C-alpha positions as CSV (number, residue, x, y, z in Angstrom):
1,X,-5.2,9.0,8.2
2,X,-4.0,5.4,8.1
3,X,-6.5,4.6,10.8
4,X,-9.3,6.1,8.8
5,X,-8.6,4.2,5.6
6,X,-7.8,1.0,7.4
7,X,-11.0,1.0,9.3
8,X,-13.1,1.8,6.2
9,X,-11.3,-0.9,4.2
10,X,-11.8,-3.6,6.9
11,X,-15.5,-2.5,7.3
12,X,-16.1,-2.9,3.5
13,X,-14.3,-6.2,3.2
14,X,-16.0,-7.7,6.2
15,X,-19.4,-6.0,5.7
16,X,-20.0,-7.6,2.3
17,X,-20.2,-11.2,3.4
18,X,-21.9,-10.2,6.7
19,X,-24.5,-8.2,4.8
20,X,-25.3,-11.1,2.5
21,X,-25.6,-13.5,5.5
22,X,-27.8,-10.9,7.3
23,X,-30.1,-10.7,4.2
24,X,-30.6,-14.5,4.2
25,X,-31.4,-14.4,8.0
26,X,-33.9,-11.6,7.6
27,X,-35.6,-13.3,4.7
28,X,-36.4,-16.2,6.9
29,X,-35.9,-18.8,4.2
30,X,-34.6,-22.3,5.2
31,X,-30.9,-22.2,6.1
32,X,-28.1,-24.7,7.0
33,X,-28.0,-23.2,10.5
34,X,-31.6,-23.9,11.3
35,X,-30.8,-27.1,13.1
36,X,-28.2,-25.4,15.2
37,X,-30.1,-22.2,16.1
38,X,-33.6,-23.7,16.1
39,X,-33.3,-25.2,19.6
40,X,-32.6,-21.7,20.9
41,X,-35.3,-19.9,19.0
42,X,-38.2,-22.4,19.3
43,X,-38.6,-22.2,23.1
44,X,-38.5,-18.4,22.9
45,X,-41.4,-18.4,20.4
46,X,-43.3,-20.8,22.6
47,X,-42.7,-18.6,25.6
48,X,-43.9,-15.5,23.7
49,X,-46.9,-17.5,22.2
50,X,-46.2,-16.4,18.7
51,X,-45.9,-18.1,15.3
52,X,-42.8,-16.8,13.5
53,X,-44.2,-17.6,10.1
54,X,-47.3,-15.5,10.7
55,X,-47.1,-12.3,8.7
56,X,-48.1,-8.9,10.1
57,X,-49.6,-5.7,8.7
58,X,-47.7,-2.5,9.6
59,X,-50.2,-1.7,12.4
60,X,-49.6,-5.1,14.2
61,X,-45.8,-4.8,13.6
62,X,-45.7,-1.4,15.2
63,X,-47.9,-2.5,18.1
64,X,-45.6,-5.5,18.8
65,X,-42.6,-3.2,18.7
66,X,-44.1,-0.7,21.2
67,X,-45.5,-3.5,23.5
68,X,-42.1,-5.2,23.7
69,X,-40.5,-1.8,24.6
70,X,-43.0,-1.1,27.2
71,X,-42.5,-4.4,28.9
72,X,-38.7,-4.1,28.9
73,X,-39.0,-0.5,30.3
74,X,-40.9,-1.6,33.4
75,X,-38.6,-4.5,34.2
76,X,-35.4,-2.5,33.7
77,X,-36.6,0.6,35.6
78,X,-37.6,-1.4,38.7
79,X,-34.4,-3.5,38.7
80,X,-32.2,-0.4,38.6
81,X,-34.1,1.1,41.6
82,X,-33.7,-2.2,43.5
83,X,-30.1,-3.3,42.4
84,X,-28.7,-2.7,45.9
85,X,-30.9,-5.5,47.3
86,X,-30.2,-8.0,44.5
87,X,-27.3,-10.5,44.0
88,X,-24.1,-10.1,41.9
89,X,-23.2,-6.9,43.7
90,X,-19.8,-7.6,45.4
91,X,-18.9,-3.9,45.6
92,X,-22.1,-3.0,47.5
93,X,-23.5,-0.5,44.8
94,X,-26.7,1.2,46.2
95,X,-30.0,1.6,44.5
96,X,-30.4,4.2,41.8
97,X,-32.5,7.3,42.4
98,X,-35.8,7.1,40.5
99,X,-35.1,9.9,37.9
100,X,-31.6,8.6,37.2
101,X,-33.0,5.1,36.8
102,X,-35.7,6.4,34.5
103,X,-33.1,8.2,32.3
104,X,-30.8,5.2,32.2
105,X,-33.7,2.9,31.3
106,X,-35.0,5.2,28.5
107,X,-31.5,5.8,27.3
108,X,-30.6,2.2,26.8
109,X,-34.1,1.2,25.6
110,X,-33.8,3.7,22.8
111,X,-30.3,2.3,21.8
112,X,-28.8,5.7,22.8
113,X,-26.7,4.7,25.9
114,X,-26.4,8.3,27.1
115,X,-24.9,8.0,30.6
116,X,-25.6,10.3,33.5
117,X,-23.9,7.9,35.8
118,X,-20.5,6.2,36.1
119,X,-21.0,2.5,35.5
120,X,-18.1,1.2,37.6
121,X,-19.5,3.0,40.7
122,X,-23.3,3.2,40.3
123,X,-24.3,-0.1,38.7
124,X,-24.0,-3.6,40.1
125,X,-22.6,-6.5,38.0
126,X,-26.2,-7.8,37.7
127,X,-27.5,-4.5,36.4
128,X,-24.6,-4.2,33.9
129,X,-25.1,-7.7,32.6
130,X,-28.9,-7.8,32.4
131,X,-30.3,-4.3,32.1
132,X,-27.5,-2.7,30.2
133,X,-26.0,-5.5,28.1
134,X,-29.4,-7.1,27.6
135,X,-30.8,-3.9,26.1
136,X,-27.6,-3.4,24.1
137,X,-28.3,-6.7,22.4
138,X,-32.1,-6.3,21.9
139,X,-32.5,-2.7,20.9
140,X,-30.3,-2.6,17.9
141,X,-32.1,-5.8,16.7
142,X,-35.3,-3.9,17.1
143,X,-34.0,-1.1,14.8
144,X,-32.9,-3.7,12.3
145,X,-36.3,-5.3,12.4
146,X,-38.1,-2.0,11.7
147,X,-35.9,-1.2,8.7
148,X,-36.4,-4.7,7.3
149,X,-40.1,-4.3,7.6
150,X,-39.8,-0.8,6.0
151,X,-37.9,-2.3,3.0
152,X,-40.5,-5.0,2.6
153,X,-43.2,-2.5,2.6
154,X,-41.4,-0.2,0.2
155,X,-41.3,-3.0,-2.4
156,X,-44.8,-4.4,-1.9
157,X,-44.4,-6.6,1.1
158,X,-43.8,-10.3,1.4
159,X,-45.5,-12.4,-1.3
160,X,-48.5,-14.3,-0.3
161,X,-50.7,-16.9,-2.1
162,X,-53.9,-15.3,-0.9
163,X,-55.2,-12.8,-3.4
164,X,-56.0,-9.4,-2.1
165,X,-54.3,-10.0,1.2
166,X,-53.1,-7.1,3.3
167,X,-49.5,-5.9,2.9
168,X,-47.3,-8.3,4.9
169,X,-44.2,-6.5,6.3
170,X,-42.9,-9.6,8.2
171,X,-43.1,-11.0,11.7
172,X,-41.7,-8.6,14.3
173,X,-40.7,-11.3,16.8
174,X,-38.8,-13.4,14.2
175,X,-37.1,-10.2,12.8
176,X,-35.7,-9.4,16.3
177,X,-34.8,-12.9,17.4
178,X,-33.3,-14.4,14.3
179,X,-30.5,-11.8,13.7
180,X,-29.8,-11.6,17.5
181,X,-29.2,-15.3,17.8
182,X,-27.7,-16.1,14.4
183,X,-25.6,-12.9,13.7
184,X,-25.2,-10.4,16.5
185,X,-24.4,-12.6,19.5
186,X,-21.9,-14.8,17.6
187,X,-20.0,-11.8,16.2
188,X,-20.1,-10.1,19.7
189,X,-18.7,-13.3,21.3
190,X,-15.8,-13.3,18.8
191,X,-15.0,-9.6,19.5
192,X,-15.2,-10.2,23.2
193,X,-12.7,-13.0,23.0
194,X,-10.3,-10.8,20.9
195,X,-10.6,-8.0,23.5
196,X,-10.0,-10.4,26.4
197,X,-6.8,-11.6,24.8
198,X,-5.6,-8.0,24.7
199,X,-6.2,-7.4,28.5
200,X,-9.8,-6.1,28.7
201,X,-11.1,-7.5,32.1
202,X,-13.5,-10.4,32.0
203,X,-14.3,-11.5,35.6
204,X,-17.1,-11.6,38.1
205,X,-14.8,-11.1,41.1
206,X,-14.6,-7.8,43.0
207,X,-11.8,-5.5,41.9
208,X,-8.4,-5.5,43.7
209,X,-7.3,-2.9,46.2
210,X,-4.2,-0.9,45.2
211,X,-1.8,1.3,47.3
212,X,-1.1,4.4,45.2
213,X,2.3,6.1,45.2
214,X,0.8,9.4,46.4
215,X,-0.8,7.8,49.5
216,X,0.5,10.6,51.6
217,X,-2.0,13.0,49.8
218,X,-4.8,11.4,51.7
219,X,-5.8,8.3,49.7
220,X,-4.2,5.3,51.4
221,X,-5.9,2.7,49.2
222,X,-7.7,2.7,45.9
223,X,-10.1,0.0,44.7
224,X,-9.7,-0.9,41.0
225,X,-13.2,-1.6,39.5
226,X,-13.3,-4.7,37.2
227,X,-16.0,-7.0,36.0
228,X,-17.1,-8.8,32.8
229,X,-16.0,-5.7,30.8
230,X,-14.9,-7.4,27.5
231,X,-18.4,-8.8,26.8
232,X,-20.1,-5.4,27.3
233,X,-17.5,-3.5,25.3
234,X,-18.0,-5.9,22.4
235,X,-21.7,-5.5,22.5
236,X,-21.7,-1.7,23.0
237,X,-19.4,-1.2,20.0
238,X,-21.0,-3.6,17.5
239,X,-24.6,-2.6,18.4
240,X,-24.0,1.2,17.9
241,X,-24.8,1.4,21.6
242,X,-21.8,3.2,23.1
243,X,-22.5,3.0,26.9
244,X,-19.2,1.9,28.5
245,X,-18.5,-0.1,31.6
246,X,-16.5,2.8,32.9
247,X,-17.6,6.4,33.0
248,X,-14.8,7.7,30.7
249,X,-15.7,4.9,28.3
250,X,-13.0,3.6,25.9
251,X,-10.5,6.3,27.0
252,X,-9.9,4.1,30.1
253,X,-6.9,1.8,29.7
254,X,-8.8,-1.1,31.2
255,X,-11.6,-0.8,28.5
256,X,-9.3,0.0,25.6
257,X,-5.7,-1.1,26.5
258,X,-3.8,-1.2,23.2
259,X,-3.7,0.2,19.7
260,X,-5.1,-3.2,18.5
261,X,-8.2,-2.9,20.8
262,X,-8.6,0.7,19.6
263,X,-8.6,-0.5,15.9
264,X,-11.0,-3.3,16.7
265,X,-13.4,-1.1,18.6
266,X,-13.2,1.6,15.9
267,X,-14.0,-1.0,13.3
268,X,-16.9,-2.3,15.3
269,X,-18.4,1.2,15.3
270,X,-19.5,0.9,11.6
271,X,-19.3,-2.8,10.9
272,X,-23.0,-3.5,11.2
273,X,-24.2,-0.3,9.5
274,X,-22.0,-1.1,6.6
275,X,-23.2,-4.7,6.5
276,X,-26.8,-3.4,6.5
277,X,-26.1,-1.2,3.4
278,X,-24.7,-4.4,1.7
279,X,-27.8,-6.3,2.9
280,X,-30.1,-4.1,0.8
281,X,-29.1,-5.6,-2.6
282,X,-29.9,-9.3,-1.9
283,X,-32.7,-8.4,0.4
284,X,-34.6,-6.3,-2.1
285,X,-33.2,-7.6,-5.3
286,X,-32.0,-4.2,-6.3
287,X,-28.2,-4.1,-6.3
288,X,-28.0,-0.6,-7.7
289,X,-30.1,0.7,-4.8
290,X,-27.7,-0.9,-2.4
291,X,-24.8,0.8,-4.3
292,X,-26.6,4.1,-4.0
293,X,-27.0,3.8,-0.3
294,X,-23.5,2.5,0.4
295,X,-21.8,5.0,-2.0
296,X,-23.6,8.0,-0.5
297,X,-22.9,7.0,3.0
298,X,-19.3,6.2,2.3
299,X,-18.7,9.6,0.6
300,X,-20.3,11.5,3.5
301,X,-18.3,9.4,5.9
302,X,-15.0,10.2,4.2
303,X,-15.7,13.9,4.0
304,X,-16.7,14.1,7.7
305,X,-13.8,11.9,9.0
306,X,-11.3,13.8,6.9
307,X,-12.6,17.1,8.2
308,X,-12.4,15.9,11.8
309,X,-8.9,14.7,11.4
310,X,-7.7,17.9,9.7
311,X,-9.4,20.3,12.1
312,X,-8.1,18.4,15.1
313,X,-4.6,17.9,13.9
314,X,-3.7,21.1,12.0
315,X,-1.7,23.4,14.2
316,X,-3.2,26.6,12.7
317,X,-6.7,25.5,13.4
318,X,-5.9,24.2,16.9
319,X,-4.6,27.7,17.6
320,X,-3.9,28.4,21.2
321,X,-5.5,25.2,22.5
322,X,-3.4,22.4,23.9
323,X,-4.1,19.8,21.3
324,X,-3.5,16.8,23.7
325,X,-5.8,18.1,26.4
326,X,-8.6,15.5,26.9
327,X,-6.9,12.9,24.6
328,X,-5.5,9.6,25.7
329,X,-1.7,10.0,25.3
330,X,-1.4,6.3,24.3
331,X,-3.5,6.9,21.2
332,X,-2.9,10.5,20.2
333,X,-4.8,13.2,18.5
334,X,-5.3,11.4,15.1
335,X,-6.9,8.3,16.6
336,X,-9.1,10.5,18.8
337,X,-10.3,12.6,15.8
338,X,-11.1,9.5,13.7
339,X,-13.0,7.9,16.5
340,X,-15.0,11.0,17.2
341,X,-16.0,11.1,13.5
342,X,-17.1,7.4,13.3
343,X,-18.8,7.3,16.7
344,X,-21.0,10.3,15.7
345,X,-21.5,9.1,12.2
346,X,-22.7,5.7,13.4
347,X,-25.0,6.7,16.3
348,X,-22.7,4.9,18.7
349,X,-21.5,7.6,21.1
350,X,-18.6,5.8,22.7
351,X,-15.4,7.8,23.1
352,X,-11.7,7.3,23.3
353,X,-11.2,11.0,24.1
354,X,-13.3,13.7,25.7
355,X,-15.4,15.4,23.0
356,X,-15.6,18.4,25.3
357,X,-11.8,18.9,24.6
358,X,-12.1,18.7,20.8
359,X,-11.3,21.9,18.9
360,X,-14.6,23.9,18.4
361,X,-14.8,23.1,14.7
362,X,-14.2,19.4,15.3
363,X,-17.0,19.5,17.8
364,X,-19.2,21.1,15.2
365,X,-18.4,18.3,12.8
366,X,-19.5,15.8,15.5
367,X,-22.7,17.8,16.0
368,X,-23.4,17.8,12.2
369,X,-22.9,14.1,12.0
370,X,-25.6,13.6,14.7
371,X,-27.9,16.1,13.1
372,X,-27.7,14.2,9.8
373,X,-27.9,10.8,11.6
374,X,-27.7,8.9,8.4
375,X,-24.1,8.9,7.4
376,X,-23.9,5.4,8.8
377,X,-26.4,5.8,11.6
378,X,-27.4,3.2,14.2
379,X,-28.2,-0.4,13.4
380,X,-31.4,-0.1,11.4
381,X,-32.3,3.4,12.4
382,X,-29.5,4.9,10.3
383,X,-30.9,3.4,7.1
384,X,-34.4,4.4,8.3
385,X,-33.3,8.0,8.4
386,X,-31.5,7.7,5.1
387,X,-34.8,6.6,3.5
388,X,-36.4,9.8,4.9
389,X,-33.8,11.9,3.1
390,X,-34.3,9.7,0.0
391,X,-38.0,10.3,-0.1
392,X,-37.5,14.0,0.5
393,X,-35.0,14.2,-2.4
394,X,-37.4,12.3,-4.7
395,X,-40.2,14.8,-3.8
396,X,-38.0,17.8,-4.4
397,X,-36.5,16.4,-7.6
398,X,-40.0,15.8,-8.9
399,X,-41.0,19.4,-8.2
400,X,-37.9,20.7,-9.9
401,X,-38.5,18.6,-13.1
402,X,-42.3,19.1,-13.2
403,X,-43.1,15.5,-12.7
404,X,-45.2,13.7,-10.1
405,X,-42.7,12.4,-7.6
406,X,-42.4,8.6,-7.6
407,X,-40.0,6.0,-6.2
408,X,-39.6,2.6,-7.9
409,X,-42.8,3.2,-9.8
410,X,-44.9,4.2,-6.8
411,X,-46.2,7.8,-6.5
412,X,-45.1,9.9,-3.5
413,X,-48.3,11.8,-2.8
414,X,-49.6,14.3,-0.2
415,X,-50.2,11.8,2.6
416,X,-46.6,10.6,2.5
417,X,-45.2,14.1,2.2
418,X,-47.1,15.2,5.3
419,X,-45.6,12.4,7.3
420,X,-42.2,13.3,6.1
421,X,-42.8,16.9,7.1
422,X,-43.5,15.7,10.7
423,X,-40.1,14.1,10.8
424,X,-38.4,17.1,9.2
425,X,-40.0,19.6,11.6
426,X,-39.8,17.5,14.8
427,X,-36.0,17.7,15.0
428,X,-35.5,21.5,15.0
429,X,-38.6,22.0,17.2
430,X,-37.3,19.7,19.9
431,X,-33.6,20.5,19.7
432,X,-33.8,24.3,19.4
433,X,-36.8,24.5,21.8
434,X,-35.1,22.5,24.5
435,X,-31.8,24.3,24.1
436,X,-33.5,27.7,24.4
437,X,-35.5,26.6,27.4
438,X,-32.4,25.2,29.2
439,X,-30.3,28.2,28.5
440,X,-33.1,30.4,30.0
441,X,-32.9,28.4,33.2
442,X,-29.3,28.5,34.2
443,X,-29.9,27.5,37.8
444,X,-31.1,24.1,36.6
445,X,-28.5,23.2,34.1
446,X,-25.2,22.9,36.1
447,X,-23.3,24.3,33.0
448,X,-19.7,24.8,33.7
449,X,-19.2,27.1,30.6
450,X,-21.4,30.2,30.4
451,X,-19.8,31.4,27.2
452,X,-20.0,30.1,23.6
453,X,-18.9,26.7,24.7
454,X,-21.8,26.6,27.1
455,X,-24.2,26.9,24.2
456,X,-22.4,24.0,22.5
457,X,-22.5,21.9,25.6
458,X,-26.3,22.2,26.0
459,X,-27.1,21.8,22.2
460,X,-24.7,18.8,22.0
461,X,-26.5,17.1,24.9
462,X,-29.9,17.3,23.3
463,X,-28.6,16.6,19.8
464,X,-26.9,13.5,21.1
465,X,-30.1,12.3,22.8
466,X,-32.4,13.0,19.8
467,X,-29.9,11.2,17.5
468,X,-29.8,8.2,19.8
469,X,-26.0,8.7,20.0
470,X,-25.2,9.2,23.7
471,X,-21.8,11.0,23.5
472,X,-21.6,14.4,25.3
473,X,-19.7,17.6,25.9
474,X,-18.9,17.0,29.6
475,X,-19.0,19.9,32.0
476,X,-22.8,19.6,32.6
477,X,-24.2,18.6,35.9
478,X,-26.2,16.0,34.0
479,X,-27.2,13.7,36.9
480,X,-29.8,16.3,38.0
481,X,-33.6,16.1,37.9
482,X,-33.7,18.6,35.0
483,X,-31.2,16.8,32.7
484,X,-32.5,13.3,33.5
485,X,-36.1,14.2,32.8
486,X,-35.6,16.6,29.9
487,X,-33.2,14.2,28.1
488,X,-35.5,11.2,28.7
489,X,-38.2,13.1,26.8
490,X,-35.9,14.0,23.9
491,X,-34.6,10.4,23.8
492,X,-38.2,9.1,23.3
493,X,-39.0,11.8,20.6
494,X,-35.8,11.0,18.7
495,X,-36.4,7.2,18.6
496,X,-39.9,6.2,18.0
497,X,-41.3,8.6,15.4
498,X,-38.0,8.1,13.4
499,X,-38.6,4.3,13.3
500,X,-42.4,4.1,13.0
501,X,-43.3,6.9,10.6
502,X,-41.0,5.6,7.8
503,X,-42.6,2.2,8.2
504,X,-46.1,3.8,7.7
505,X,-44.9,5.7,4.6
506,X,-43.4,2.5,3.1
507,X,-46.6,0.6,3.8
508,X,-48.6,3.3,2.1
509,X,-46.3,3.3,-0.9
510,X,-46.2,-0.5,-1.1
511,X,-50.0,-0.7,-1.3
512,X,-50.1,1.4,-4.4
513,X,-50.2,0.1,-7.9
514,X,-46.7,0.0,-9.6
515,X,-46.5,2.1,-12.8
516,X,-44.0,0.9,-15.4
517,X,-40.8,2.8,-15.3
518,X,-40.1,4.7,-18.5
519,X,-37.9,7.4,-20.0
520,X,-39.7,10.0,-17.9
521,X,-39.3,8.2,-14.6
522,X,-36.9,9.6,-12.0
523,X,-33.8,7.5,-11.9
524,X,-32.7,7.4,-8.3
525,X,-29.9,4.8,-8.6
526,X,-27.5,7.1,-10.3
527,X,-24.5,9.2,-9.2
528,X,-26.4,12.4,-10.1
529,X,-29.2,11.6,-7.7
530,X,-26.7,10.6,-5.0
531,X,-25.2,14.1,-5.2
532,X,-28.7,15.6,-5.1
533,X,-29.5,13.6,-2.0
534,X,-26.3,14.8,-0.3
535,X,-27.2,18.4,-1.2
536,X,-30.6,17.9,0.4
537,X,-29.0,16.5,3.5
538,X,-26.6,19.4,3.8
539,X,-29.2,22.1,3.1
540,X,-31.6,20.7,5.7
541,X,-28.9,20.4,8.3
542,X,-27.2,23.8,7.7
543,X,-30.3,25.9,7.2
544,X,-32.2,24.6,10.2
545,X,-29.3,24.7,12.6
546,X,-26.8,27.3,11.3
547,X,-27.8,30.0,13.8
548,X,-27.0,27.7,16.8
549,X,-23.8,26.5,15.2
550,X,-22.7,30.1,14.7
551,X,-23.5,31.1,18.3
552,X,-21.7,28.0,19.6
553,X,-18.7,26.3,18.0
554,X,-18.1,28.9,15.2
555,X,-18.1,31.8,17.6
556,X,-15.9,29.9,20.0
557,X,-13.4,29.2,17.2
558,X,-13.3,32.8,16.2
559,X,-12.8,33.9,19.8
560,X,-9.9,31.5,20.2
561,X,-8.3,32.7,16.9
562,X,-8.7,36.3,18.0
563,X,-6.7,35.5,21.2
């Protein structure tokens, strides 16, 4: 439990100043650092042919977002399929097969980092440093840009001197570039240096060849894969990315060599999501709204992490399972349980233990975290999903009290509710539909567990993809055509509607006339409403997915207890 409280305490202490600085950056007002960072940003704006001061309506903002994603998709997909012919490939890694390259590209483009490959064996240094790390820097900043535009729209847009001007939600290109250059990359560089001092590799040389003790067993030599690992680990943790340099991720001693690196990486899982919650106050001018978001997320995080720790550590719950199976012995069960909670709360997906080896109920907590996807969530997209729950709660509270639902003086009407309904229904349709289809085609899945755990494996894989998380219950033959193509579809459906539809809803609300808030107005910035919001989250998650949770982890737990 010490790890849990220490990580949360550090995240809150560091997140407060980082959030205030992030707010200043996203506002785009003159700053002391303009002279330092301007020489980096100005050439990029010229290359893109954009004016960072030019405002955009939500339609132009969404088009710029989709266009930038489309351009990146083409470049990355082609490079992965041609990496064997390109430089910076000292280990002679071959080209990727088209379907694996497609899944990898979509996975990292959607800030998911779901890996159907082993990075140390199937990616060249060039692919790791450009395709993978490049997307790990850019895609979280895209999520941050979309949530900043959504917050602007929700509160009436940026102010303009032109009367009757269309709602200005900001400039997409500036919203991506400014936080990347001024916030994310400097913090990632600091974390990379700290990790390097602890022994995480940072080299462009080929890995050394070792002579194992058990050479008589048939393996005379073993090549130790190295590379510029520290920089990637820093970026993958801070950007809620999660894709590791090595296949087993941060359970590998080279990627996570000491208790200090484990603490740093666990802190990095939630640092930016916490900072974004702090950012809301100075960015919108509503400190109570920031407190509502932060307090609600923090309470859900504590409940989830405590449940994971207790379910994984308590001997009676662990039952006949070997508790240390699948855990790194240097870190232990507690550290594995806390990491599993934070990595699924934050849409990161990195691991320091195999989630397939968690006790069934701990695995169910991890699934529930991803189904909610707003406890901390990913950079930007977590708050975007939180706003969806907020609007749903406002609508339901309005119905229960007999008032027209409204948020901050703007009425939530039929058009906004229909868009919310699309987001609410899309998740169960995709996850339950794809799980049922996959289980009905066992020859395609490569599932190593035909029983209750097999259901959990399949459901977890699609849940992880839809939540842009990336972690998995291993045991699937997930480098097949079926898994690469089906997961690529789920990855896309889980990312783009969840980012764009809240922006549309916010722009619609921001264009409405503000009614004065009175005694009859719904007060959302209160502890009572926070508890109502949490109840809505729990009801939606449990009611929609309780049957599959009963058939999977709950049935597996009962089966183990019976034996």
